[in-house]
N, C-alpha and C positions, 0 to 999 in steps of 0.2 A: 663403687666401679670392679667388677673383676681383672684379676691381672688381662685376662685372652683382650680384652676388649680396653684396655689399653692395649697391649700390643697391638689390635686390629685401627687403633686411633693412633698411633706414633707409625702404621704403617701408611694410611692410607694423609697424614702430613708429610712425609716421604717423598711419599707418589706425588703430592701435588709440589714440591720442591723442588723437584722434576722435571718436571712440568714446567713451569718457570723461567727456567732459566734463563742466560743474557744473551751472546754470544761466545760462539768459538775465539780463540784465534786466526786459526785458518779463515772463517769466517767474512773476518774485520779483516784480513789480510785481500782477505778475493775483492770484496767489495772497494778499497784500496788501489789496488792492481787497475780495475773498470774503474774510477773517479781518474785516476793518471790515463789512460789510456784516452777517454775523454776529454783531457786536459790535454793533451800535443794533442791531438787533432786538431782542436780549435786553436790553441797557438798558434800552429803549425795559417790556417788559412788567417786571422788574426795578419800575421808577419809580412810572412810575403802580399796580401792586401796592400799593405804601408812601403813594401819593395813594391808597388806598378803604382801607385799614387808618388810615388818618388820618382819612375820615368818617367810618367804626364807632367812631372812637375819642371824637371829639365827640361821637358821640349817646350815646355812654354816662356820660363828661363833663357834657352839656345833660340826661341823661336823670337825673344823680343829685345836681345841684342841685336838681330838682324838692323835694327829700326839705326840704332848708333853705327853702325859697323856699316850702310849704305852712309848716313850721315858724314860720318867719316871721308867714306869712296866718297863723297860730292866735292866736299870743301877742297881735299890734294889730289884728289882725279886718282888718285892712283889706291888701292885696297892698304892696312897695315901689316904693318910685317907680327907684329906681334898684340895679343886681342889685350894686353893690357892700356896697350893705345887708348884706345873706346872708350871715353867721359860714362860715367852716372849707368853705364852696365854691370849687371851681375854675373858674372863669368865662373863663378862656381855653383860645381849637378845641386842639384839637394843631399848629399853624397859632403858633402862639403868641400870636395877639388873640384881643382881648376880643369875647369873645360879645353881641353889642349885646342889651339888651333895654329892652322898651316895655309898657306897661300900657293894653288894649284894656276896651273896654266901661265905659268912666268905671269900675273899680279889679274891674272881676265874671272878668275873663281874663286871656292875659299872653303874649306870643310872647317866644323867643330866636332867634337867627338868627345862624350865621356865614355867614361869606362863603366857605367851598370855601378851596381848593387860589390861585382865583387872586387872592383878598380883592376880588373884582371882586361888585356886584350881576352875577344873572342867573350862565349860564355854565351847563355842561352834565356830565354824569359826576364827579367830579371836583371841580371846578372851578365847580358847582352851587351852590346855597345853603341850610345844611342849618335847616329851621325850623323848634318845637318849641312847639303851643301848648296851652297849658291853661285850665283854668278859676279 
């Protein structure tokens, strides 16, 4: 093999190696950023659905507490002053906080309230207050 043929073979080998290179650091970073953005959207949707489910669970718990509330009212001819007086009633919301209760209109009505996902007054969406009133 001549010197020129060896040089040509060497250049072909270099050209083939350059065509088979791996991903550069920039390409890897771009792929990771795209994956991160996609995961951010996915987690946001999954966690917001969890809060929406907790809102529905809290509404169900509050509606279920109406039964013991009416039973107390029938037995005592008055609404209780404290929700903790209710027997067999789960009086915590889906976030584990105590549902607030107050008697309205001089004992003729009541209000049960959960502060929602954020645990603060007001809010919107899953963070909105959940209020149930009754006679």
